[in-house]
N, CA, C and O atoms as a GROMACS GRO file, in nm:
protein
  492
    1UNK      N    1   2.060  -4.795  -6.468
    1UNK     CA    2   2.032  -4.651  -6.475
    1UNK      C    3   2.090  -4.598  -6.606
    1UNK      O    4   2.208  -4.619  -6.636
    2UNK      N    5   2.009  -4.530  -6.682
    2UNK     CA    6   2.055  -4.481  -6.812
    2UNK      C    7   2.129  -4.348  -6.797
    2UNK      O    8   2.110  -4.273  -6.702
    3UNK      N    9   2.214  -4.324  -6.894
    3UNK     CA   10   2.294  -4.202  -6.896
    3UNK      C   11   2.240  -4.110  -7.006
    3UNK      O   12   2.236  -4.147  -7.123
    4UNK      N   13   2.198  -3.990  -6.966
    4UNK     CA   14   2.139  -3.892  -7.058
    4UNK      C   15   2.244  -3.793  -7.101
    4UNK      O   16   2.310  -3.728  -7.019
    5UNK      N   17   2.260  -3.781  -7.233
    5UNK     CA   18   2.358  -3.690  -7.293
    5UNK      C   19   2.283  -3.575  -7.358
    5UNK      O   20   2.181  -3.595  -7.425
    6UNK      N   21   2.333  -3.454  -7.337
    6UNK     CA   22   2.275  -3.334  -7.397
    6UNK      C   23   2.377  -3.266  -7.488
    6UNK      O   24   2.493  -3.249  -7.450
    7UNK      N   25   2.332  -3.228  -7.607
    7UNK     CA   26   2.414  -3.149  -7.698
    7UNK      C   27   2.336  -3.025  -7.739
    7UNK      O   28   2.213  -3.020  -7.728
    8UNK      N   29   2.409  -2.926  -7.784
    8UNK     CA   30   2.350  -2.802  -7.832
    8UNK      C   31   2.399  -2.775  -7.974
    8UNK      O   32   2.509  -2.815  -8.011
    9UNK      N   33   2.316  -2.708  -8.053
    9UNK     CA   34   2.362  -2.669  -8.186
    9UNK      C   35   2.256  -2.594  -8.263
    9UNK      O   36   2.139  -2.590  -8.226
   10UNK      N   37   2.302  -2.535  -8.373
   10UNK     CA   38   2.212  -2.465  -8.464
   10UNK      C   39   2.152  -2.564  -8.563
   10UNK      O   40   2.032  -2.564  -8.587
   11UNK      N   41   2.236  -2.648  -8.621
   11UNK     CA   42   2.195  -2.751  -8.715
   11UNK      C   43   2.117  -2.693  -8.833
   11UNK      O   44   2.010  -2.741  -8.870
   12UNK      N   45   2.173  -2.587  -8.890
   12UNK     CA   46   2.111  -2.518  -9.003
   12UNK      C   47   2.161  -2.583  -9.132
   12UNK      O   48   2.270  -2.553  -9.180
   13UNK      N   49   2.081  -2.670  -9.188
   13UNK     CA   50   2.124  -2.748  -9.304
   13UNK      C   51   2.206  -2.866  -9.255
   13UNK      O   52   2.328  -2.865  -9.261
   14UNK      N   53   2.138  -2.967  -9.207
   14UNK     CA   54   2.200  -3.086  -9.150
   14UNK      C   55   2.297  -3.147  -9.251
   14UNK      O   56   2.259  -3.176  -9.364
   15UNK      N   57   2.422  -3.167  -9.210
   15UNK     CA   58   2.524  -3.223  -9.300
   15UNK      C   59   2.596  -3.339  -9.230
   15UNK      O   60   2.572  -3.363  -9.111
   16UNK      N   61   2.681  -3.411  -9.301
   16UNK     CA   62   2.749  -3.528  -9.242
   16UNK      C   63   2.826  -3.497  -9.113
   16UNK      O   64   2.835  -3.582  -9.025
   17UNK      N   65   2.881  -3.377  -9.101
   17UNK     CA   66   2.950  -3.339  -8.977
   17UNK      C   67   2.855  -3.336  -8.859
   17UNK      O   68   2.891  -3.379  -8.750
   18UNK      N   69   2.735  -3.284  -8.880
   18UNK     CA   70   2.634  -3.284  -8.775
   18UNK      C   71   2.596  -3.427  -8.735
   18UNK      O   72   2.587  -3.459  -8.617
   19UNK      N   73   2.574  -3.511  -8.836
   19UNK     CA   74   2.535  -3.650  -8.809
   19UNK      C   75   2.646  -3.722  -8.732
   19UNK      O   76   2.617  -3.797  -8.639
   20UNK      N   77   2.772  -3.701  -8.771
   20UNK     CA   78   2.885  -3.759  -8.698
   20UNK      C   79   2.883  -3.712  -8.552
   20UNK      O   80   2.896  -3.794  -8.461
   21UNK      N   81   2.866  -3.583  -8.531
   21UNK     CA   82   2.862  -3.526  -8.397
   21UNK      C   83   2.750  -3.590  -8.314
   21UNK      O   84   2.773  -3.628  -8.199
   22UNK      N   85   2.631  -3.600  -8.371
   22UNK     CA   86   2.518  -3.657  -8.298
   22UNK      C   87   2.543  -3.803  -8.264
   22UNK      O   88   2.515  -3.846  -8.151
   23UNK      N   89   2.593  -3.880  -8.358
   23UNK     CA   90   2.619  -4.021  -8.332
   23UNK      C   91   2.729  -4.041  -8.228
   23UNK      O   92   2.720  -4.127  -8.141
   24UNK      N   93   2.832  -3.960  -8.239
   24UNK     CA   94   2.942  -3.968  -8.142
   24UNK      C   95   2.891  -3.932  -8.002
   24UNK      O   96   2.927  -3.997  -7.904
   25UNK      N   97   2.809  -3.829  -7.993
   25UNK     CA   98   2.752  -3.789  -7.864
   25UNK      C   99   2.665  -3.900  -7.807
   25UNK      O  100   2.671  -3.929  -7.688
   26UNK      N  101   2.584  -3.960  -7.891
   26UNK     CA  102   2.497  -4.070  -7.846
   26UNK      C  103   2.579  -4.187  -7.793
   26UNK      O  104   2.536  -4.255  -7.700
   27UNK      N  105   2.696  -4.210  -7.850
   27UNK     CA  106   2.780  -4.321  -7.806
   27UNK      C  107   2.832  -4.301  -7.663
   27UNK      O  108   2.883  -4.395  -7.601
   28UNK      N  109   2.820  -4.180  -7.611
   28UNK     CA  110   2.868  -4.149  -7.476
   28UNK      C  111   2.763  -4.183  -7.369
   28UNK      O  112   2.792  -4.174  -7.250
   29UNK      N  113   2.642  -4.223  -7.412
   29UNK     CA  114   2.537  -4.253  -7.316
   29UNK      C  115   2.430  -4.339  -7.378
   29UNK      O  116   2.449  -4.400  -7.483
   30UNK      N  117   2.316  -4.343  -7.311
   30UNK     CA  118   2.204  -4.425  -7.356
   30UNK      C  119   2.096  -4.344  -7.426
   30UNK      O  120   2.024  -4.395  -7.511
   31UNK      N  121   2.085  -4.217  -7.389
   31UNK     CA  122   1.979  -4.131  -7.440
   31UNK      C  123   2.041  -3.999  -7.485
   31UNK      O  124   2.119  -3.938  -7.412
   32UNK      N  125   2.005  -3.955  -7.606
   32UNK     CA  126   2.056  -3.829  -7.659
   32UNK      C  127   1.945  -3.726  -7.671
   32UNK      O  128   1.844  -3.749  -7.737
   33UNK      N  129   1.966  -3.613  -7.604
   33UNK     CA  130   1.874  -3.500  -7.611
   33UNK      C  131   1.948  -3.386  -7.680
   33UNK      O  132   2.063  -3.357  -7.648
   34UNK      N  133   1.882  -3.324  -7.777
   34UNK     CA  134   1.943  -3.216  -7.854
   34UNK      C  135   1.871  -3.085  -7.826
   34UNK      O  136   1.749  -3.076  -7.839
   35UNK      N  137   1.948  -2.984  -7.786
   35UNK     CA  138   1.896  -2.848  -7.771
   35UNK      C  139   1.925  -2.771  -7.899
   35UNK      O  140   2.041  -2.748  -7.933
   36UNK      N  141   1.821  -2.732  -7.969
   36UNK     CA  142   1.835  -2.660  -8.095
   36UNK      C  143   1.828  -2.510  -8.067
   36UNK      O  144   1.737  -2.462  -8.001
   37UNK      N  145   1.926  -2.438  -8.120
   37UNK     CA  146   1.937  -2.294  -8.096
   37UNK      C  147   1.817  -2.218  -8.152
   37UNK      O  148   1.766  -2.250  -8.259
   38UNK      N  149   1.776  -2.119  -8.080
   38UNK     CA  150   1.669  -2.029  -8.125
   38UNK      C  151   1.721  -1.940  -8.238
   38UNK      O  152   1.841  -1.913  -8.245
   39UNK      N  153   1.632  -1.897  -8.324
   39UNK     CA  154   1.670  -1.808  -8.433
   39UNK      C  155   1.738  -1.681  -8.380
   39UNK      O  156   1.836  -1.634  -8.437
   40UNK      N  157   1.685  -1.627  -8.271
   40UNK     CA  158   1.743  -1.505  -8.215
   40UNK      C  159   1.885  -1.527  -8.164
   40UNK      O  160   1.967  -1.436  -8.169
   41UNK      N  161   1.914  -1.648  -8.115
   41UNK     CA  162   2.050  -1.680  -8.068
   41UNK      C  163   2.147  -1.686  -8.185
   41UNK      O  164   2.260  -1.638  -8.176
   42UNK      N  165   2.102  -1.744  -8.296
   42UNK     CA  166   2.187  -1.754  -8.414
   42UNK      C  167   2.224  -1.614  -8.462
   42UNK      O  168   2.340  -1.588  -8.494
   43UNK      N  169   2.128  -1.525  -8.466
   43UNK     CA  170   2.154  -1.387  -8.508
   43UNK      C  171   2.252  -1.321  -8.411
   43UNK      O  172   2.347  -1.256  -8.454
   44UNK      N  173   2.229  -1.338  -8.282
   44UNK     CA  174   2.315  -1.275  -8.181
   44UNK      C  175   2.457  -1.330  -8.182
   44UNK      O  176   2.553  -1.255  -8.168
   45UNK      N  177   2.471  -1.461  -8.199
   45UNK     CA  178   2.602  -1.524  -8.189
   45UNK      C  179   2.679  -1.531  -8.320
   45UNK      O  180   2.802  -1.523  -8.322
   46UNK      N  181   2.606  -1.547  -8.430
   46UNK     CA  182   2.672  -1.564  -8.559
   46UNK      C  183   2.653  -1.445  -8.653
   46UNK      O  184   2.707  -1.441  -8.763
   47UNK      N  185   2.574  -1.348  -8.607
   47UNK     CA  186   2.550  -1.225  -8.684
   47UNK      C  187   2.490  -1.254  -8.822
   47UNK      O  188   2.519  -1.185  -8.919
   48UNK      N  189   2.406  -1.358  -8.828
   48UNK     CA  190   2.333  -1.388  -8.951
   48UNK      C  191   2.209  -1.469  -8.917
   48UNK      O  192   2.205  -1.539  -8.815
   49UNK      N  193   2.110  -1.459  -9.001
   49UNK     CA  194   1.988  -1.537  -8.982
   49UNK      C  195   2.012  -1.679  -9.035
   49UNK      O  196   2.080  -1.697  -9.135
   50UNK      N  197   1.956  -1.778  -8.968
   50UNK     CA  198   1.968  -1.914  -9.020
   50UNK      C  199   1.886  -1.930  -9.148
   50UNK      O  200   1.788  -1.858  -9.170
   51UNK      N  201   1.927  -2.024  -9.232
   51UNK     CA  202   1.854  -2.051  -9.355
   51UNK      C  203   1.718  -2.113  -9.326
   51UNK      O  204   1.619  -2.084  -9.394
   52UNK      N  205   1.713  -2.198  -9.224
   52UNK     CA  206   1.590  -2.266  -9.184
   52UNK      C  207   1.543  -2.209  -9.050
   52UNK      O  208   1.625  -2.170  -8.967
   53UNK      N  209   1.412  -2.204  -9.031
   53UNK     CA  210   1.360  -2.155  -8.903
   53UNK      C  211   1.392  -2.254  -8.792
   53UNK      O  212   1.424  -2.370  -8.819
   54UNK      N  213   1.382  -2.209  -8.670
   54UNK     CA  214   1.410  -2.296  -8.555
   54UNK      C  215   1.318  -2.417  -8.554
   54UNK      O  216   1.360  -2.527  -8.517
   55UNK      N  217   1.194  -2.400  -8.593
   55UNK     CA  218   1.098  -2.512  -8.596
   55UNK      C  219   1.137  -2.615  -8.701
   55UNK      O  220   1.128  -2.735  -8.675
   56UNK      N  221   1.181  -2.571  -8.818
   56UNK     CA  222   1.223  -2.664  -8.923
   56UNK      C  223   1.351  -2.736  -8.883
   56UNK      O  224   1.366  -2.856  -8.909
   57UNK      N  225   1.443  -2.664  -8.819
   57UNK     CA  226   1.567  -2.726  -8.772
   57UNK      C  227   1.536  -2.829  -8.663
   57UNK      O  228   1.596  -2.936  -8.660
   58UNK      N  229   1.443  -2.796  -8.575
   58UNK     CA  230   1.402  -2.887  -8.469
   58UNK      C  231   1.343  -3.015  -8.528
   58UNK      O  232   1.377  -3.125  -8.486
   59UNK      N  233   1.255  -3.000  -8.626
   59UNK     CA  234   1.192  -3.117  -8.690
   59UNK      C  235   1.296  -3.203  -8.761
   59UNK      O  236   1.286  -3.326  -8.758
   60UNK      N  237   1.395  -3.141  -8.825
   60UNK     CA  238   1.500  -3.218  -8.894
   60UNK      C  239   1.581  -3.299  -8.794
   60UNK      O  240   1.616  -3.414  -8.821
   61UNK      N  241   1.611  -3.242  -8.679
   61UNK     CA  242   1.686  -3.313  -8.575
   61UNK      C  243   1.604  -3.428  -8.518
   61UNK      O  244   1.657  -3.537  -8.493
   62UNK      N  245   1.476  -3.406  -8.497
   62UNK     CA  246   1.390  -3.511  -8.443
   62UNK      C  247   1.386  -3.634  -8.532
   62UNK      O  248   1.359  -3.744  -8.484
   63UNK      N  249   1.411  -3.617  -8.660
   63UNK     CA  250   1.407  -3.729  -8.756
   63UNK      C  251   1.534  -3.814  -8.753
   63UNK      O  252   1.538  -3.920  -8.815
   64UNK      N  253   1.636  -3.769  -8.684
   64UNK     CA  254   1.762  -3.845  -8.678
   64UNK      C  255   1.744  -3.965  -8.587
   64UNK      O  256   1.697  -3.952  -8.474
   65UNK      N  257   1.782  -4.082  -8.635
   65UNK     CA  258   1.758  -4.205  -8.560
   65UNK      C  259   1.831  -4.212  -8.426
   65UNK      O  260   1.786  -4.281  -8.335
   66UNK      N  261   1.942  -4.141  -8.414
   66UNK     CA  262   2.018  -4.147  -8.289
   66UNK      C  263   1.966  -4.049  -8.183
   66UNK      O  264   2.011  -4.052  -8.068
   67UNK      N  265   1.872  -3.964  -8.220
   67UNK     CA  266   1.818  -3.863  -8.129
   67UNK      C  267   1.694  -3.917  -8.059
   67UNK      O  268   1.599  -3.960  -8.124
   68UNK      N  269   1.696  -3.914  -7.926
   68UNK     CA  270   1.581  -3.958  -7.848
   68UNK      C  271   1.481  -3.846  -7.826
   68UNK      O  272   1.360  -3.869  -7.820
   69UNK      N  273   1.532  -3.723  -7.813
   69UNK     CA  274   1.446  -3.608  -7.787
   69UNK      C  275   1.517  -3.483  -7.838
   69UNK      O  276   1.639  -3.472  -7.830
   70UNK      N  277   1.439  -3.390  -7.891
   70UNK     CA  278   1.494  -3.262  -7.935
   70UNK      C  279   1.401  -3.151  -7.886
   70UNK      O  280   1.279  -3.162  -7.895
   71UNK      N  281   1.462  -3.045  -7.834
   71UNK     CA  282   1.386  -2.932  -7.780
   71UNK      C  283   1.452  -2.802  -7.824
   71UNK      O  284   1.571  -2.800  -7.857
   72UNK      N  285   1.376  -2.696  -7.823
   72UNK     CA  286   1.435  -2.565  -7.848
   72UNK      C  287   1.506  -2.518  -7.722
   72UNK      O  288   1.460  -2.544  -7.611
   73UNK      N  289   1.616  -2.450  -7.739
   73UNK     CA  290   1.691  -2.395  -7.626
   73UNK      C  291   1.611  -2.284  -7.558
   73UNK      O  292   1.507  -2.241  -7.607
   74UNK      N  293   1.663  -2.239  -7.446
   74UNK     CA  294   1.599  -2.132  -7.369
   74UNK      C  295   1.577  -2.007  -7.454
   74UNK      O  296   1.650  -1.983  -7.551
   75UNK      N  297   1.478  -1.930  -7.417
   75UNK     CA  298   1.449  -1.804  -7.486
   75UNK      C  299   1.565  -1.705  -7.470
   75UNK      O  300   1.600  -1.635  -7.565
   76UNK      N  301   1.623  -1.701  -7.350
   76UNK     CA  302   1.731  -1.607  -7.320
   76UNK      C  303   1.866  -1.678  -7.320
   76UNK      O  304   1.881  -1.785  -7.261
   77UNK      N  305   1.962  -1.620  -7.387
   77UNK     CA  306   2.097  -1.675  -7.387
   77UNK      C  307   2.154  -1.676  -7.246
   77UNK      O  308   2.137  -1.580  -7.171
   78UNK      N  309   2.220  -1.784  -7.209
   78UNK     CA  310   2.288  -1.792  -7.080
   78UNK      C  311   2.202  -1.833  -6.963
   78UNK      O  312   2.252  -1.843  -6.852
   79UNK      N  313   2.072  -1.857  -6.984
   79UNK     CA  314   1.986  -1.896  -6.872
   79UNK      C  315   2.002  -2.043  -6.835
   79UNK      O  316   2.010  -2.077  -6.717
   80UNK      N  317   2.007  -2.129  -6.933
   80UNK     CA  318   2.026  -2.273  -6.916
   80UNK      C  319   1.920  -2.341  -6.831
   80UNK      O  320   1.949  -2.434  -6.756
   81UNK      N  321   1.795  -2.294  -6.844
   81UNK     CA  322   1.684  -2.366  -6.781
   81UNK      C  323   1.671  -2.506  -6.839
   81UNK      O  324   1.622  -2.598  -6.774
   82UNK      N  325   1.716  -2.521  -6.962
   82UNK     CA  326   1.714  -2.651  -7.029
   82UNK      C  327   1.786  -2.757  -6.946
   82UNK      O  328   1.750  -2.874  -6.950
   83UNK      N  329   1.887  -2.717  -6.870
   83UNK     CA  330   1.961  -2.813  -6.788
   83UNK      C  331   1.874  -2.870  -6.676
   83UNK      O  332   1.885  -2.987  -6.641
   84UNK      N  333   1.788  -2.786  -6.619
   84UNK     CA  334   1.698  -2.833  -6.514
   84UNK      C  335   1.583  -2.915  -6.571
   84UNK      O  336   1.528  -3.000  -6.502
   85UNK      N  337   1.547  -2.889  -6.696
   85UNK     CA  338   1.439  -2.965  -6.760
   85UNK      C  339   1.488  -3.102  -6.808
   85UNK      O  340   1.420  -3.202  -6.790
   86UNK      N  341   1.606  -3.105  -6.870
   86UNK     CA  342   1.659  -3.228  -6.929
   86UNK      C  343   1.730  -3.315  -6.826
   86UNK      O  344   1.726  -3.438  -6.835
   87UNK      N  345   1.794  -3.252  -6.729
   87UNK     CA  346   1.873  -3.322  -6.627
   87UNK      C  347   1.977  -3.417  -6.689
   87UNK      O  348   1.974  -3.538  -6.666
   88UNK      N  349   2.067  -3.360  -6.769
   88UNK     CA  350   2.167  -3.446  -6.833
   88UNK      C  351   2.272  -3.497  -6.736
   88UNK      O  352   2.302  -3.434  -6.635
   89UNK      N  353   2.327  -3.613  -6.770
   89UNK     CA  354   2.440  -3.668  -6.694
   89UNK      C  355   2.571  -3.623  -6.756
   89UNK      O  356   2.675  -3.625  -6.691
   90UNK      N  357   2.565  -3.580  -6.883
   90UNK     CA  358   2.682  -3.538  -6.957
   90UNK      C  359   2.640  -3.439  -7.063
   90UNK      O  360   2.536  -3.456  -7.128
   91UNK      N  361   2.720  -3.335  -7.082
   91UNK     CA  362   2.701  -3.240  -7.193
   91UNK      C  363   2.815  -3.265  -7.290
   91UNK      O  364   2.932  -3.264  -7.251
   92UNK      N  365   2.781  -3.287  -7.415
   92UNK     CA  366   2.882  -3.307  -7.518
   92UNK      C  367   2.884  -3.184  -7.607
   92UNK      O  368   2.780  -3.140  -7.657
   93UNK      N  369   3.004  -3.130  -7.627
   93UNK     CA  370   3.022  -3.009  -7.707
   93UNK      C  371   3.098  -3.040  -7.835
   93UNK      O  372   3.181  -3.131  -7.839
   94UNK      N  373   3.069  -2.964  -7.938
   94UNK     CA  374   3.141  -2.975  -8.063
   94UNK      C  375   3.274  -2.902  -8.056
   94UNK      O  376   3.299  -2.825  -7.964
   95UNK      N  377   3.357  -2.927  -8.154
   95UNK     CA  378   3.491  -2.868  -8.158
   95UNK      C  379   3.489  -2.716  -8.159
   95UNK      O  380   3.587  -2.653  -8.118
   96UNK      N  381   3.381  -2.656  -8.206
   96UNK     CA  382   3.374  -2.511  -8.223
   96UNK      C  383   3.286  -2.442  -8.118
   96UNK      O  384   3.242  -2.329  -8.140
   97UNK      N  385   3.259  -2.507  -8.006
   97UNK     CA  386   3.167  -2.452  -7.908
   97UNK      C  387   3.237  -2.402  -7.780
   97UNK      O  388   3.188  -2.424  -7.670
   98UNK      N  389   3.351  -2.336  -7.796
   98UNK     CA  390   3.428  -2.284  -7.682
   98UNK      C  391   3.349  -2.179  -7.604
   98UNK      O  392   3.351  -2.179  -7.481
   99UNK      N  393   3.280  -2.089  -7.675
   99UNK     CA  394   3.201  -1.985  -7.606
   99UNK      C  395   3.090  -2.049  -7.523
   99UNK      O  396   3.063  -2.005  -7.411
  100UNK      N  397   3.026  -2.150  -7.577
  100UNK     CA  398   2.922  -2.221  -7.503
  100UNK      C  399   2.982  -2.290  -7.381
  100UNK      O  400   2.924  -2.287  -7.272
  101UNK      N  401   3.097  -2.352  -7.398
  101UNK     CA  402   3.164  -2.417  -7.285
  101UNK      C  403   3.192  -2.316  -7.174
  101UNK      O  404   3.166  -2.344  -7.056
  102UNK      N  405   3.244  -2.199  -7.210
  102UNK     CA  406   3.272  -2.094  -7.110
  102UNK      C  407   3.144  -2.050  -7.040
  102UNK      O  408   3.144  -2.031  -6.919
  103UNK      N  409   3.036  -2.034  -7.116
  103UNK     CA  410   2.908  -1.992  -7.057
  103UNK      C  411   2.853  -2.099  -6.963
  103UNK      O  412   2.800  -2.067  -6.856
  104UNK      N  413   2.867  -2.224  -7.000
  104UNK     CA  414   2.822  -2.333  -6.913
  104UNK      C  415   2.903  -2.341  -6.785
  104UNK      O  416   2.848  -2.361  -6.677
  105UNK      N  417   3.034  -2.324  -6.796
  105UNK     CA  418   3.121  -2.323  -6.678
  105UNK      C  419   3.082  -2.209  -6.584
  105UNK      O  420   3.074  -2.229  -6.463
  106UNK      N  421   3.057  -2.092  -6.639
  106UNK     CA  422   3.015  -1.977  -6.558
  106UNK      C  423   2.880  -2.004  -6.491
  106UNK      O  424   2.861  -1.971  -6.374
  107UNK      N  425   2.788  -2.062  -6.566
  107UNK     CA  426   2.656  -2.094  -6.509
  107UNK      C  427   2.669  -2.195  -6.396
  107UNK      O  428   2.607  -2.179  -6.291
  108UNK      N  429   2.750  -2.297  -6.418
  108UNK     CA  430   2.768  -2.400  -6.315
  108UNK      C  431   2.829  -2.341  -6.188
  108UNK      O  432   2.789  -2.377  -6.077
  109UNK      N  433   2.925  -2.254  -6.204
  109UNK     CA  434   2.989  -2.190  -6.087
  109UNK      C  435   2.888  -2.107  -6.009
  109UNK      O  436   2.888  -2.105  -5.886
  110UNK      N  437   2.803  -2.038  -6.082
  110UNK     CA  438   2.703  -1.951  -6.019
  110UNK      C  439   2.591  -2.032  -5.954
  110UNK      O  440   2.538  -1.991  -5.851
  111UNK      N  441   2.555  -2.144  -6.013
  111UNK     CA  442   2.441  -2.222  -5.964
  111UNK      C  443   2.482  -2.333  -5.867
  111UNK      O  444   2.395  -2.401  -5.811
  112UNK      N  445   2.611  -2.352  -5.846
  112UNK     CA  446   2.662  -2.459  -5.760
  112UNK      C  447   2.618  -2.597  -5.808
  112UNK      O  448   2.600  -2.689  -5.728
  113UNK      N  449   2.601  -2.611  -5.939
  113UNK     CA  450   2.571  -2.741  -5.999
  113UNK      C  451   2.686  -2.777  -6.091
  113UNK      O  452   2.752  -2.691  -6.148
  114UNK      N  453   2.708  -2.907  -6.104
  114UNK     CA  454   2.814  -2.952  -6.192
  114UNK      C  455   2.762  -3.062  -6.282
  114UNK      O  456   2.702  -3.160  -6.236
  115UNK      N  457   2.784  -3.046  -6.410
  115UNK     CA  458   2.751  -3.148  -6.510
  115UNK      C  459   2.878  -3.170  -6.592
  115UNK      O  460   2.930  -3.075  -6.651
  116UNK      N  461   2.929  -3.290  -6.594
  116UNK     CA  462   3.051  -3.316  -6.673
  116UNK      C  463   3.031  -3.278  -6.820
  116UNK      O  464   2.921  -3.289  -6.874
  117UNK      N  465   3.140  -3.234  -6.883
  117UNK     CA  466   3.137  -3.198  -7.024
  117UNK      C  467   3.245  -3.276  -7.097
  117UNK      O  468   3.350  -3.309  -7.042
  118UNK      N  469   3.217  -3.303  -7.224
  118UNK     CA  470   3.310  -3.374  -7.311
  118UNK      C  471   3.306  -3.306  -7.445
  118UNK      O  472   3.200  -3.264  -7.491
  119UNK      N  473   3.422  -3.293  -7.510
  119UNK     CA  474   3.428  -3.228  -7.639
  119UNK      C  475   3.457  -3.330  -7.749
  119UNK      O  476   3.545  -3.415  -7.735
  120UNK      N  477   3.383  -3.320  -7.858
  120UNK     CA  478   3.406  -3.405  -7.975
  120UNK      C  479   3.501  -3.329  -8.068
  120UNK      O  480   3.473  -3.216  -8.109
  121UNK      N  481   3.611  -3.393  -8.101
  121UNK     CA  482   3.709  -3.328  -8.189
  121UNK      C  483   3.664  -3.333  -8.333
  121UNK      O  484   3.589  -3.422  -8.374
  122UNK      N  485   3.710  -3.237  -8.409
  122UNK     CA  486   3.679  -3.228  -8.551
  122UNK      C  487   3.742  -3.344  -8.626
  122UNK      O  488   3.852  -3.388  -8.591
  123UNK      N  489   3.674  -3.392  -8.727
  123UNK     CA  490   3.726  -3.502  -8.810
  123UNK      C  491   3.854  -3.462  -8.878
  123UNK      O  492   3.913  -3.541  -8.951
   0.00000   0.00000   0.00000
């Protein structure tokens, strides 16, 4: 039985830190699925527009050899329908994703579902 890992991110201008994060996340399972943030989420959370559109960021992630699948995140922040679509066995978070971790914990408590989470530390 394979282990499906899910990560989230903006990935605006893919850099070595992103590649490290993706590879490290993939090492935690057999299949890596990446949820790419919507442009509207980037504006809401980071108070700036991304340099690349969500579609271009999605295509860049899909080209990474360690990525099995990449999808755009939910239209609405905090809905996490992506979790029911992807059915991950593990969610891997980056060192700077504390707000996302809190939102996922709140969603899990409300939905009575539990998905283990793991954090990748900064280099």
